[in-house]
TORNUTI-494360 format. One record per residue (C-alpha): residue number from 1; residue in three letters; chain; x, y, z. Coordinates in nm, 3 decimals, decimal comma. Each point is the difference from the previous one (the first is absolute). Layout:
N
PT;nr;rest;kette;px;py;pz
PT;NUM;ALA;A;X;Y;Z
...
END
This chain:
90
PT;nr;rest;kette;px;py;pz
PT;1;MET;A;0,000;0,000;0,000
PT;2;ASP;A;0,127;0,342;-0,085
PT;3;GLY;A;-0,036;0,316;0,208
PT;4;ASP;A;-0,298;0,117;-0,207
PT;5;ASP;A;-0,209;-0,311;0,073
PT;6;TRP;A;-0,329;0,093;0,168
PT;7;ARG;A;0,061;-0,267;0,265
PT;8;ASN;A;0,292;0,201;0,136
PT;9;GLN;A;-0,235;0,292;0,058
PT;10;LEU;A;-0,268;-0,196;0,189
PT;11;PRO;A;0,063;0,017;0,376
PT;12;LEU;A;0,007;-0,331;0,185
PT;13;ASP;A;-0,259;0,143;0,239
PT;14;SER;A;-0,244;0,035;-0,292
PT;15;ARG;A;0,036;-0,367;-0,081
PT;16;ARG;A;-0,059;-0,088;0,366
PT;17;ARG;A;-0,320;0,205;0,007
PT;18;ILE;A;-0,121;-0,175;-0,315
PT;19;ILE;A;0,072;-0,338;0,159
PT;20;TYR;A;-0,196;0,097;0,313
PT;21;ARG;A;-0,297;0,125;-0,204
PT;22;THR;A;0,004;-0,313;-0,213
PT;23;MET;A;0,010;-0,211;0,317
PT;24;ASP;A;-0,306;0,183;0,132
PT;25;THR;A;-0,188;-0,069;-0,321
PT;26;LEU;A;0,095;-0,366;-0,013
PT;27;LYS;A;-0,092;-0,051;0,366
PT;28;ARG;A;-0,355;0,099;-0,092
PT;29;HIS;A;-0,016;-0,240;-0,296
PT;30;LEU;A;0,211;-0,305;0,077
PT;31;PRO;A;-0,048;-0,238;0,289
PT;32;TYR;A;0,290;-0,032;0,241
PT;33;SER;A;0,032;-0,139;0,347
PT;34;GLY;A;0,228;0,114;0,279
PT;35;PRO;A;0,358;0,124;-0,018
PT;36;GLU;A;0,108;-0,270;-0,247
PT;37;GLY;A;-0,278;0,092;-0,240
PT;38;LEU;A;0,082;0,368;0,033
PT;39;ASN;A;0,367;-0,074;-0,067
PT;40;GLU;A;-0,092;-0,197;-0,315
PT;41;LEU;A;-0,222;0,286;-0,114
PT;42;ARG;A;0,288;0,242;0,049
PT;43;LYS;A;0,229;-0,222;-0,210
PT;44;ILE;A;-0,260;0,000;-0,278
PT;45;VAL;A;-0,028;0,379;0,012
PT;46;VAL;A;0,378;0,050;-0,002
PT;47;ARG;A;0,037;-0,231;-0,303
PT;48;PHE;A;-0,286;0,176;-0,178
PT;49;GLU;A;0,143;0,346;0,067
PT;50;LYS;A;0,346;-0,108;-0,113
PT;51;LYS;A;-0,141;-0,142;-0,323
PT;52;MET;A;-0,188;0,326;-0,071
PT;53;TYR;A;0,312;0,201;0,084
PT;54;ILE;A;0,215;-0,201;-0,240
PT;55;CYS;A;-0,254;-0,013;-0,284
PT;56;ALA;A;-0,106;0,365;0,008
PT;57;SER;A;0,146;0,240;-0,252
PT;58;ASN;A;-0,034;0,304;0,230
PT;59;ASP;A;-0,147;0,105;0,332
PT;60;SER;A;-0,343;0,069;-0,149
PT;61;ASP;A;-0,006;-0,343;-0,161
PT;62;TYR;A;0,103;-0,155;0,333
PT;63;LEU;A;-0,287;0,168;0,185
PT;64;ARG;A;-0,245;-0,072;-0,283
PT;65;ARG;A;0,081;-0,372;0,000
PT;66;ILE;A;-0,046;-0,028;0,375
PT;67;SER;A;-0,321;0,205;-0,006
PT;68;GLN;A;-0,146;-0,211;-0,278
PT;69;LYS;A;0,063;-0,319;0,191
PT;70;MET;A;-0,149;0,139;0,320
PT;71;ARG;A;-0,306;0,126;-0,190
PT;72;SER;A;-0,047;-0,339;-0,162
PT;73;LEU;A;-0,002;-0,156;0,349
PT;74;GLU;A;-0,260;0,252;0,116
PT;75;THR;A;-0,212;-0,062;-0,310
PT;76;LYS;A;0,027;-0,377;0,032
PT;77;LYS;A;-0,102;0,015;0,365
PT;78;SER;A;-0,298;0,223;-0,085
PT;79;SER;A;-0,117;-0,230;-0,278
PT;80;ASP;A;0,040;-0,305;0,226
PT;81;LEU;A;-0,218;0,168;0,262
PT;82;SER;A;-0,259;0,092;-0,263
PT;83;GLU;A;-0,015;-0,358;-0,127
PT;84;ASP;A;-0,043;-0,128;0,356
PT;85;ALA;A;-0,285;0,243;0,058
PT;86;ILE;A;-0,197;-0,120;-0,304
PT;87;THR;A;0,060;-0,374;0,029
PT;88;PRO;A;-0,350;-0,154;-0,007
PT;89;GLY;A;-0,111;-0,268;0,241
PT;90;GLU;A;0,228;0,079;0,289
END
């Protein structure tokens, strides 16, 4: 990476905040149990963030990719709830 790479301009603290926010979102949507489950969830989030960080072409792309994934989780959860609400015979 050269000195002009966008990754050199992104503070480590920003990445940490993104990881924490992503953790909060995933906690609402994925089942986990106890400290071990929380630790596994954190590992998933760290791998996900790293993948987005590496794949992104710039900081906007990085944030866009993460936002899209989080929105798709929110949308999927909403549609799952809607389907549960209209399931006949239950």
